[in-house]
N, CA, C and O of each residue as an XYZ file, in Angstrom:
668
protein
N      -0.285     18.852     10.029
C      -1.519     18.192      9.650
C      -1.836     17.130     10.694
O      -0.957     16.357     11.075
N      -3.085     17.084     11.160
C      -3.446     16.088     12.171
C      -3.388     14.684     11.590
O      -3.432     14.484     10.376
N      -3.286     13.704     12.509
C      -3.219     12.313     12.073
C      -4.501     11.849     11.407
O      -4.457     11.069     10.456
N      -5.643     12.318     11.893
C      -6.901     11.904     11.286
C      -7.711     13.139     10.909
O      -7.489     14.234     11.427
N      -8.641     12.937     10.007
C      -9.465     14.021      9.486
C     -10.910     13.694      9.822
O     -11.325     12.538      9.746
N     -11.666     14.699     10.187
C     -13.080     14.498     10.473
C     -13.846     14.316      9.163
O     -13.802     15.175      8.283
N     -14.539     13.201      9.049
C     -15.281     12.880      7.832
C     -16.749     12.686      8.170
O     -17.091     11.987      9.124
N     -17.611     13.309      7.380
C     -19.040     13.124      7.599
C     -19.549     11.988      6.708
O     -18.784     11.460      5.901
N     -20.810     11.606      6.835
C     -21.331     10.490      6.033
C     -21.213     10.701      4.521
O     -21.014      9.736      3.783
N     -21.333     11.944      4.049
C     -21.200     12.206      2.608
C     -19.761     11.950      2.163
O     -19.534     11.344      1.116
N     -18.781     12.414      2.959
C     -17.373     12.150      2.642
C     -17.113     10.647      2.567
O     -16.467     10.165      1.636
N     -17.617      9.919      3.548
C     -17.407      8.471      3.583
C     -18.048      7.786      2.382
O     -17.480      6.848      1.823
N     -19.231      8.253      1.984
C     -19.905      7.678      0.821
C     -19.070      7.934     -0.442
O     -18.892      7.039     -1.268
N     -18.568      9.151     -0.580
C     -17.710      9.485     -1.726
C     -16.476      8.587     -1.745
O     -16.109      8.058     -2.794
N     -15.839      8.415     -0.595
C     -14.637      7.589     -0.523
C     -14.936      6.128     -0.868
O     -14.152      5.479     -1.561
N     -16.061      5.617     -0.387
C     -16.424      4.226     -0.719
C     -16.597      4.064     -2.224
O     -16.110      3.097     -2.811
N     -17.293      5.016     -2.846
C     -17.517      4.933     -4.292
C     -16.205      5.033     -5.062
O     -15.985      4.280     -6.010
N     -15.335      5.954     -4.665
C     -14.058      6.117     -5.368
C     -13.128      4.928     -5.159
O     -12.357      4.575     -6.051
N     -13.198      4.307     -3.975
C     -12.372      3.116     -3.753
C     -12.790      1.985     -4.673
O     -11.949      1.207     -5.123
N     -14.068      1.886     -4.954
C     -14.558      0.835     -5.844
C     -14.244      1.141     -7.297
O     -13.985      0.227     -8.079
N     -14.262      2.424     -7.672
C     -13.945      2.809     -9.051
C     -13.481      4.262     -9.060
O     -14.294      5.186     -9.044
N     -12.166      4.450     -9.084
C     -11.595      5.798     -9.043
C     -11.883      6.589    -10.311
O     -11.634      7.793    -10.354
N     -12.405      5.932    -11.344
C     -12.728      6.625    -12.593
C     -14.153      7.181    -12.602
O     -14.580      7.764    -13.599
N     -14.882      7.010    -11.518
C     -16.239      7.536    -11.442
C     -16.206      9.046    -11.639
O     -15.385      9.738    -11.038
N     -17.100      9.555    -12.482
C     -17.126     10.997    -12.747
C     -17.738     11.737    -11.565
O     -18.440     11.149    -10.742
N     -17.460     13.035    -11.496
C     -18.048     13.844    -10.427
C     -19.572     13.879    -10.555
O     -20.281     13.894     -9.548
N     -20.060     13.891    -11.759
C     -21.510     13.881    -11.972
C     -22.124     12.589    -11.420
O     -23.155     12.625    -10.749
N     -21.482     11.446    -11.708
C     -21.984     10.165    -11.189
C     -21.873     10.108     -9.667
O     -22.790      9.641     -8.992
N     -20.753     10.582     -9.130
C     -20.580     10.619     -7.676
C     -21.665     11.469     -7.025
O     -22.301     11.058     -6.054
N     -21.863     12.660     -7.580
C     -22.843     13.592     -7.014
C     -24.235     12.977     -7.017
O     -24.965     13.087     -6.031
N     -24.609     12.331     -8.116
C     -25.937     11.716     -8.203
C     -26.083     10.600     -7.170
O     -27.125     10.487     -6.523
N     -25.068      9.792     -7.016
C     -25.127      8.667     -6.074
C     -25.178      9.145     -4.622
O     -25.878      8.566     -3.791
N     -24.424     10.215     -4.328
C     -24.322     10.717     -2.964
C     -25.468     11.667     -2.621
O     -25.819     11.833     -1.452
N     -26.045     12.285     -3.647
C     -27.164     13.191     -3.405
C     -26.758     14.631     -3.152
O     -27.414     15.340     -2.388
N     -25.662     15.073     -3.801
C     -25.234     16.466     -3.695
C     -25.024     17.007     -5.107
O     -24.997     16.246     -6.074
N     -24.877     18.314     -5.216
C     -24.616     18.932     -6.514
C     -23.215     18.558     -6.990
O     -22.323     18.358     -6.167
N     -23.001     18.458     -8.323
C     -21.669     18.139     -8.831
C     -20.585     19.094     -8.329
O     -19.466     18.664     -8.050
N     -20.905     20.378     -8.212
C     -19.902     21.335     -7.723
C     -19.548     21.056     -6.262
O     -18.391     21.187     -5.862
N     -20.543     20.675     -5.475
C     -20.298     20.318     -4.072
C     -19.424     19.067     -3.996
O     -18.512     18.986     -3.173
N     -19.707     18.110     -4.848
C     -18.925     16.866     -4.889
C     -17.472     17.176     -5.257
O     -16.547     16.663     -4.627
N     -17.277     18.003     -6.260
C     -15.937     18.406     -6.677
C     -15.197     19.081     -5.525
O     -14.027     18.790     -5.278
N     -15.881     19.982     -4.824
C     -15.270     20.672     -3.680
C     -14.875     19.685     -2.580
O     -13.804     19.805     -1.986
N     -15.743     18.717     -2.317
C     -15.457     17.738     -1.263
C     -14.254     16.866     -1.632
O     -13.386     16.620     -0.794
N     -14.200     16.405     -2.867
C     -13.076     15.580     -3.293
C     -11.782     16.400     -3.234
O     -10.745     15.890     -2.810
N     -11.840     17.648     -3.652
C     -10.658     18.520     -3.587
C     -10.212     18.706     -2.136
O      -9.014     18.690     -1.852
N     -11.167     18.882     -1.215
C     -10.832     19.030      0.200
C     -10.201     17.747      0.745
O      -9.253     17.802      1.528
N     -10.726     16.599      0.330
C     -10.165     15.319      0.771
C      -8.735     15.132      0.245
O      -7.892     14.544      0.923
N      -8.471     15.631     -0.953
C      -7.102     15.576     -1.492
C      -6.174     16.496     -0.706
O      -5.079     16.096     -0.310
N      -6.620     17.737     -0.482
C      -5.790     18.701      0.264
C      -5.485     18.200      1.673
O      -4.396     18.432      2.196
N      -6.448     17.514      2.283
C      -6.268     17.001      3.638
C      -5.394     15.749      3.673
O      -5.031     15.270      4.748
N      -5.059     15.222      2.498
C      -4.213     14.038      2.448
C      -4.964     12.732      2.628
O      -4.341     11.680      2.774
N      -6.297     12.778      2.619
C      -7.084     11.545      2.729
C      -6.990     10.770      1.420
O      -6.746      9.564      1.423
N      -7.183     11.467      0.302
C      -7.012     10.857     -1.020
C      -5.584     11.152     -1.452
O      -5.203     12.311     -1.615
N      -4.800     10.102     -1.635
C      -3.389     10.263     -1.958
C      -3.113     10.273     -3.450
O      -2.064     10.749     -3.882
N      -4.033      9.758     -4.236
C      -3.817      9.706     -5.678
C      -4.607      8.572     -6.277
O      -5.431      7.946     -5.609
N      -4.353      8.316     -7.524
C      -5.004      7.227     -8.248
C      -3.902      6.355     -8.816
O      -2.898      6.858     -9.319
N      -4.093      5.049     -8.735
C      -3.067      4.143     -9.219
C      -3.614      3.242    -10.309
O      -4.773      2.828    -10.286
N      -2.755      2.957    -11.249
C      -3.050      1.974    -12.276
C      -2.458      0.658    -11.794
O      -1.257      0.575    -11.539
N      -3.287     -0.368    -11.667
C      -2.809     -1.679    -11.235
C      -2.566     -2.550    -12.454
O      -3.420     -2.662    -13.333
N      -1.403     -3.158    -12.496
C      -1.024     -4.028    -13.606
C      -0.924     -5.462    -13.106
O      -0.626     -5.700    -11.936
N      -1.169     -6.401    -13.983
C      -1.040     -7.815    -13.655
C       0.396     -8.239    -13.971
O       0.764     -8.320    -15.143
N       1.213     -8.511    -12.949
C       2.608     -8.879    -13.200
C       2.749    -10.112    -14.101
O       3.658    -10.168    -14.930
N       1.868    -11.089    -13.949
C       1.955    -12.311    -14.765
C       1.787    -11.999    -16.240
O       2.459    -12.595    -17.081
N       0.898    -11.071    -16.562
C       0.673    -10.715    -17.962
C       1.842     -9.916    -18.537
O       1.953     -9.754    -19.752
N       2.710     -9.421    -17.656
C       3.903     -8.681    -18.080
C       5.168     -9.537    -17.976
O       6.285     -9.021    -18.002
N       4.972    -10.858    -17.857
C       6.114    -11.756    -17.817
C       6.734    -11.937    -16.451
O       7.837    -12.474    -16.344
N       6.048    -11.501    -15.392
C       6.574    -11.652    -14.033
C       5.548    -12.411    -13.189
O       4.945    -11.859    -12.269
N       5.366    -13.681    -13.523
C       4.331    -14.489    -12.901
C       4.680    -15.076    -11.549
O       3.822    -15.692    -10.917
N       5.901    -14.910    -11.086
C       6.302    -15.432     -9.782
C       6.515    -14.254     -8.839
O       7.340    -13.375     -9.090
N       5.757    -14.256     -7.752
C       5.919    -13.204     -6.751
C       6.417    -13.823     -5.460
O       6.077    -14.959     -5.126
N       7.227    -13.061     -4.741
C       7.810    -13.557     -3.500
C       7.955    -12.423     -2.499
O       7.961    -11.244     -2.853
N       8.072    -12.816     -1.247
C       8.385    -11.894     -0.160
C       9.792    -12.216      0.306
O      10.104    -13.369      0.603
N      10.639    -11.206      0.370
C      12.009    -11.372      0.840
C      12.131    -10.710      2.204
O      11.927     -9.504      2.337
N      12.462    -11.498      3.208
C      12.729    -10.962      4.541
C      14.228    -10.726      4.619
O      15.019    -11.661      4.492
N      14.615     -9.479      4.826
C      16.026     -9.095      4.757
C      16.503     -8.652      6.135
O      15.880     -7.815      6.788
N      17.608     -9.227      6.557
C      18.240     -8.835      7.808
C      19.554     -8.141      7.477
O      20.365     -8.659      6.709
N      19.757     -6.966      8.064
C      20.966     -6.187      7.790
C      21.889     -6.239      9.007
O      21.438     -6.275     10.151
N      23.177     -6.242      8.730
C      24.188     -6.179      9.783
C      25.354     -5.357      9.289
O      26.017     -5.775      8.339
N      25.632     -4.247      9.861
C      24.895     -3.623     10.941
C      23.669     -2.880     10.403
O      23.630     -2.462      9.246
N      22.701     -2.734     11.252
C      21.491     -2.000     10.881
C      21.677     -0.567     11.384
O      21.221     -0.201     12.468
N      22.361      0.227     10.561
C      22.682      1.603     10.947
C      22.044      2.586      9.988
O      21.813      2.282      8.818
N      21.766      3.764     10.504
C      21.076      4.801      9.749
C      21.772      5.138      8.428
O      21.098      5.329      7.416
N      23.082      5.214      8.418
C      23.778      5.601      7.187
C      23.687      4.530      6.093
O      23.962      4.816      4.928
N      23.308      3.310      6.454
C      23.134      2.244      5.466
C      21.693      2.137      4.968
O      21.441      1.619      3.880
N      20.755      2.631      5.771
C      19.336      2.484      5.441
C      18.970      3.241      4.172
O      18.352      2.672      3.272
N      19.338      4.507      4.086
C      18.974      5.335      2.933
C      19.423      4.738      1.606
O      18.601      4.556      0.707
N      20.716      4.428      1.463
C      21.164      3.833      0.200
C      20.510      2.482     -0.093
O      20.201      2.184     -1.247
N      20.297      1.662      0.942
C      19.650      0.367      0.727
C      18.222      0.561      0.222
O      17.812     -0.071     -0.752
N      17.475      1.427      0.881
C      16.088      1.695      0.476
C      16.048      2.239     -0.954
O      15.234      1.792     -1.762
N      16.914      3.190     -1.268
C      16.948      3.747     -2.623
C      17.233      2.671     -3.660
O      16.604      2.640     -4.717
N      18.186      1.786     -3.357
C      18.552      0.729     -4.301
C      17.392     -0.247     -4.518
O      17.076     -0.597     -5.655
N      16.765     -0.682     -3.432
C      15.651     -1.637     -3.553
C      14.482     -1.002     -4.299
O      13.866     -1.651     -5.145
N      14.170      0.246     -3.999
C      13.051      0.923     -4.679
C      13.322      1.104     -6.171
O      12.383      1.184     -6.962
N      14.586      1.169     -6.561
C      14.933      1.360     -7.974
C      14.902      0.053     -8.768
O      14.913      0.080     -9.999
N      14.865     -1.076     -8.084
C      14.832     -2.360     -8.794
C      13.486     -2.544     -9.486
O      12.449     -2.379     -8.843
N      13.467     -2.875    -10.759
C      12.191     -3.045    -11.457
C      11.368     -4.204    -10.910
O      10.154     -4.237    -11.111
N      11.990     -5.145    -10.230
C      11.271     -6.279     -9.663
C      10.549     -5.931     -8.359
O       9.626     -6.640     -7.956
N      10.959     -4.853     -7.702
C      10.387     -4.479     -6.406
C       8.966     -3.959     -6.561
O       8.694     -3.101     -7.401
N       8.067     -4.485     -5.747
C       6.671     -4.050     -5.747
C       6.328     -3.254     -4.496
O       5.524     -2.324     -4.550
N       6.934     -3.616     -3.370
C       6.685     -2.902     -2.109
C       7.864     -3.167     -1.179
O       8.512     -4.211     -1.256
N       8.128     -2.212     -0.305
C       9.231     -2.318      0.646
C       8.735     -1.827      1.996
O       8.143     -0.753      2.101
N       8.984     -2.631      3.033
C       8.557     -2.297      4.390
C       9.754     -2.366      5.325
O      10.537     -3.313      5.261
N       9.901     -1.375      6.190
C      10.910     -1.381      7.236
C      10.207     -1.932      8.474
O       9.162     -1.417      8.873
N      10.774     -2.981      9.086
C      10.089     -3.735     10.125
C      10.771     -3.633     11.483
O      11.914     -3.193     11.599
N      10.033     -4.054     12.503
C      10.632     -4.343     13.802
C      10.827     -5.849     13.862
O      10.309     -6.578     13.016
N      11.567     -6.317     14.850
C      11.754     -7.755     15.011
C      13.055     -8.229     14.400
O      13.938     -7.421     14.112
N      13.184     -9.549     14.196
C      14.461    -10.099     13.727
C      14.803     -9.713     12.287
O      15.978     -9.671     11.923
N      13.801     -9.433     11.476
C      14.051     -9.014     10.099
C      13.875     -7.508     10.006
O      12.980     -6.933     10.625
N      14.741     -6.880      9.226
C      14.718     -5.426      9.118
C      13.820     -4.927      7.999
O      13.233     -3.850      8.106
N      13.706     -5.707      6.919
C      12.914     -5.299      5.758
C      12.111     -6.468      5.220
O      12.512     -7.627      5.324
N      10.977     -6.136      4.649
C      10.177     -7.073      3.868
C      10.036     -6.453      2.486
O       9.556     -5.328      2.343
N      10.462     -7.200      1.470
C      10.403     -6.695      0.095
C       9.514     -7.633     -0.703
O       9.739     -8.843     -0.738
N       8.512     -7.066     -1.336
C       7.668     -7.860     -2.234
C       8.224     -7.676     -3.639
O       8.417     -6.551     -4.098
N       8.480     -8.795     -4.318
C       9.066     -8.739     -5.656
C       8.231     -9.564     -6.628
O       7.526    -10.492     -6.232
N       8.323     -9.213     -7.894
C       7.697     -9.975     -8.984
C       8.778    -10.252    -10.015
O       9.424     -9.333    -10.519
N       8.969    -11.545    -10.327
C      10.021    -11.971    -11.249
C       9.447    -12.939    -12.273
O       8.307    -13.386    -12.150
N      10.245    -13.254    -13.278
C       9.787    -14.142    -14.349
C       9.665    -15.586    -13.883
O       8.689    -16.263    -14.202
N      10.665    -16.063    -13.120
C      10.680    -17.477    -12.743
C      11.680    -17.670    -11.605
O      12.243    -16.704    -11.091
N      11.894    -18.935    -11.217
C      12.805    -19.234    -10.106
C      14.234    -18.791    -10.403
O      14.929    -18.304     -9.512
N      14.669    -18.953    -11.628
C      16.026    -18.535    -12.000
C      16.176    -17.033    -11.828
O      17.201    -16.557    -11.341
N      15.158    -16.288    -12.226
C      15.178    -14.830    -12.083
C      15.159    -14.439    -10.606
O      15.829    -13.486    -10.209
N      14.394    -15.171     -9.790
C      14.357    -14.904     -8.352
C      15.724    -15.174     -7.730
O      16.197    -14.388     -6.909
N      16.354    -16.268     -8.110
C      17.680    -16.587     -7.586
C      18.686    -15.503     -7.972
O      19.492    -15.076     -7.145
N      18.636    -15.059     -9.231
C      19.520    -13.980     -9.681
C      19.298    -12.719     -8.856
O      20.254    -12.076     -8.423
N      18.040    -12.369     -8.642
C      17.723    -11.162     -7.875
C      18.271    -11.259     -6.455
O      18.919    -10.326     -5.981
N      18.023    -12.366     -5.778
C      18.484    -12.527     -4.395
C      20.006    -12.482     -4.329
O      20.573    -11.786     -3.486
N      20.667    -13.221     -5.215
C      22.133    -13.280     -5.165
C      22.812    -11.995     -5.623
O      23.761    -11.532     -4.989
N      22.328    -11.415     -6.728
C      23.008    -10.252     -7.298
C      22.617     -8.929     -6.655
O      23.436     -8.012     -6.584
N      21.393     -8.819     -6.193
C      20.929     -7.522     -5.696
C      20.799     -7.444     -4.174
O      20.724     -6.347     -3.620
N      20.771     -8.582     -3.499
C      20.600     -8.548     -2.045
C      21.796     -9.140     -1.315
O      22.512     -8.409     -0.630
N      22.033    -10.444     -1.441
C      23.102    -11.060     -0.635
C      24.498    -10.615     -1.054
O      25.458    -10.818     -0.310
N      24.624    -10.017     -2.225
C      25.936     -9.500     -2.636
C      26.286     -8.201     -1.917
O      27.437     -7.768     -1.960
N      25.328     -7.582     -1.268
C      25.581     -6.340     -0.526
C      26.195     -6.691      0.831
O      25.728     -7.606      1.509
N      27.224     -5.974      1.218
C      27.922     -6.273      2.478
C      27.021     -6.148      3.694
O      27.151     -6.919      4.645
N      26.107     -5.181      3.673
C      25.267     -4.948      4.845
C      24.113     -5.948      4.976
O      23.455     -5.984      6.016
N      23.856     -6.757      3.947
C      22.781     -7.750      4.012
C      23.340     -9.029      4.614
O      24.194     -9.690      4.025
N      22.841     -9.368      5.805
C      23.316    -10.560      6.509
C      22.549    -11.804      6.096
O      23.112    -12.898      6.068
N      21.247    -11.646      5.768
C      20.426    -12.811      5.472
C      19.218    -12.396      4.660
O      18.668    -11.313      4.859
N      18.808    -13.255      3.748
C      17.564    -13.073      2.997
C      16.785    -14.372      3.107
O      17.281    -15.437      2.741
N      15.585    -14.279      3.604
C      14.694    -15.428      3.728
C      13.573    -15.215      2.715
O      12.913    -14.176      2.733
N      13.356    -16.176      1.841
C      12.425    -16.017      0.729
C      11.152    -16.819      0.956
O      11.205    -17.986      1.345
N      10.016    -16.190      0.712
C       8.704    -16.839      0.783
C       8.000    -16.610     -0.544
O       7.827    -15.467     -0.967
N       7.595    -17.688     -1.201
C       6.845    -17.566     -2.449
C       5.388    -17.234     -2.142
O       4.833    -17.705     -1.150
N       4.780    -16.429     -2.990
C       3.362    -16.088     -2.846
C       2.579    -17.005     -3.781
O       2.729    -16.931     -5.000
N       1.752    -17.861     -3.211
C       0.918    -18.746     -4.019
C      -0.305    -18.012     -4.561
O      -0.663    -18.157     -5.730
N      -0.934    -17.228     -3.703
C      -2.172    -16.548     -4.079
C      -2.334    -15.329     -3.182
O      -1.795    -15.282     -2.076
N      -3.072    -14.357     -3.664
C      -3.339    -13.177     -2.847
C      -4.774    -12.737     -3.042
O      -5.407    -13.060     -4.048
N      -5.279    -11.999     -2.073
C      -6.628    -11.453     -2.136
C      -6.566     -9.987     -1.747
O      -5.810     -9.601     -0.855
N      -7.364     -9.178     -2.419
C      -7.470     -7.776     -2.054
C      -8.334     -7.681     -0.797
O      -9.259     -8.471     -0.610
N      -8.034     -6.733      0.038
C      -8.794     -6.504      1.263
C      -9.273     -5.058      1.275
O      -8.844     -4.245      0.456
N     -10.125     -4.760      2.170
C     -10.581     -3.380      2.286
C     -12.067     -3.321      2.271
O     -12.707     -4.362      2.424
N     -12.653     -2.196      2.102
C     -12.013     -0.909      1.834
C     -11.424     -0.294      3.105
O     -11.824     -0.625      4.222
N     -10.482      0.590      2.907
C      -9.819      1.259      4.014
C     -10.594      2.529      4.332
O     -10.338      3.592      3.767
N     -11.523      2.401      5.227
C     -12.287      3.562      5.681
C     -12.208      3.626      7.197
O     -11.947      2.613      7.847
N     -12.429      4.796      7.763
C     -12.384      4.901      9.222
C     -13.419      3.978      9.840
O     -14.470      3.735      9.246
N     -13.132      3.464     11.023
C     -14.130      2.615     11.677
C     -15.376      3.422     11.997
O     -15.314      4.640     12.161
N     -16.484      2.746     12.083
C     -17.725      3.410     12.448
C     -17.627      3.908     13.875
O     -16.867      3.384     14.690
N     -18.404      4.919     14.151
C     -18.444      5.435     15.511
C     -19.007      4.339     16.414
O     -19.904      3.601     16.007
N     -18.486      4.230     17.634
C     -19.016      3.207     18.542
C     -20.468      3.502     18.870
O     -20.861      4.667     18.921
N     -21.273      2.469     19.093
C     -22.670      2.718     19.426
C     -22.764      3.464     20.747
O     -21.905      3.301     21.614
N     -23.814      4.292     20.911
C     -23.944      5.040     22.174
C     -24.076      4.079     23.343
O     -24.709      3.028     23.246
N     -23.464      4.470     24.446
C     -23.535      3.635     25.644
C     -24.865      3.837     26.330
O     -25.355      4.959     26.455
N     -25.426      2.765     26.760
C     -26.688      2.859     27.491
C     -26.464      2.430     28.917
O     -25.632      1.572     29.212
N     -27.215      3.039     29.779
C     -27.107      2.680     31.200
C     -27.724      1.305     31.390
O     -28.786      1.005     30.844
N     -27.055      0.487     32.160
C     -27.609     -0.842     32.425
C     -28.105     -0.904     33.855
O     -27.549     -0.292     34.767
N     -29.146     -1.648     34.007
C     -29.715     -1.794     35.360
C     -28.901     -2.813     36.132
O     -28.532     -3.860     35.601
N     -28.629     -2.506     37.369
C     -27.902     -3.432     38.213
C     -28.746     -4.045     39.265
O     -28.258     -4.852     40.056
């Protein structure tokens, strides 16, 4: 599968609408985009098959579920070897507090976003689930005060046509 997919203006319009509300019906999408509902259904199915649309997610508010403190954990592993990566990643992904995990370049090997109940819970998580592992050399913790959603994630617009300039 190629890295990028060719998208026309109708595809982009569909994606913008779905990014704003993934529950939009095909009938509503079709009316907004100006195509028949069957055409809209076919286009969305093609976007799924091409891997452009990866799925639909339910977003939950961690604070309303008793996990009002979020933090970023920068994790440094020693040694940072392939045979340790798989089990570490599996373990972190299985933790109910884990929200996202990134494998990085630079001095830190991983960035883990976590949601916990409070500082005591964060301390327990860091000590019991991270620094207690032999391969974890260091955990640097950053509290998240506030966050903002960004996007939408759509391909950049085509560059404007080049015009000849007079010299």
